[in-house]
C-alpha positions, 0 to 999 in steps of 0.5 A: 469289314467285320471282326472276323477279319484279322488286321494285317500286322506289318513288320517294323524295322525293329521287329525284322532286325530282332527276328533276324538276330534271334534266328542267327542265335538259334542257328548258332546254338544248333537248333536247326533240324536235319533239313537245316531249318528252324522247325515250327516247335523251335520257332513257337517256343524259343523265337516268337515268345522272345520277339513278342515279349521284347518288342510288345508285338504279337507275331504268329508262326504264319507271320514268321513264315512270311518273313522267312520267305522274304529273308530267303528272297533277300539272301538269294538276291544277294548271293546270286551276285557272288555266285553267278556274276563274274567279278562280284565279291563280298567285303565283310569289313565294309559290308559291301559287295565288290565289283569292277565298274566296267563289267557291272555298270548297272549294279553300282548301288551294290558297290556303294551301299552297305548291306549290314544284314548279308552275313546274318542272312547267310547264317539264318537262311543261307545255311552258312556258319558263323565266322 
């Protein structure tokens, strides 16, 4: 592999968490466009420089788009439970999904695991509002 190939830069947990925090902040500030998305200019001027400066990384807009797609997939997986599965709910205090054991035995991990980022994902990519 020569110099012309760019090394793929994996996202660390710290980078993912900071990006999500910055996206929530941008949404809270009303920086979304008419399509309820953060546009390229906003991301390149306000989000990526802050992320890169704070964590010493060099994330690009293309890498942001890839992570945005991943965030959307995570959010959609979570929100499908509450929209399309009878008996599923969300408890914001425990950060856990709720469901009775009998009707959803295959989804036990959703009842026992915490999902700290669900509400932030709802704000950042689910077009939710802050509460």
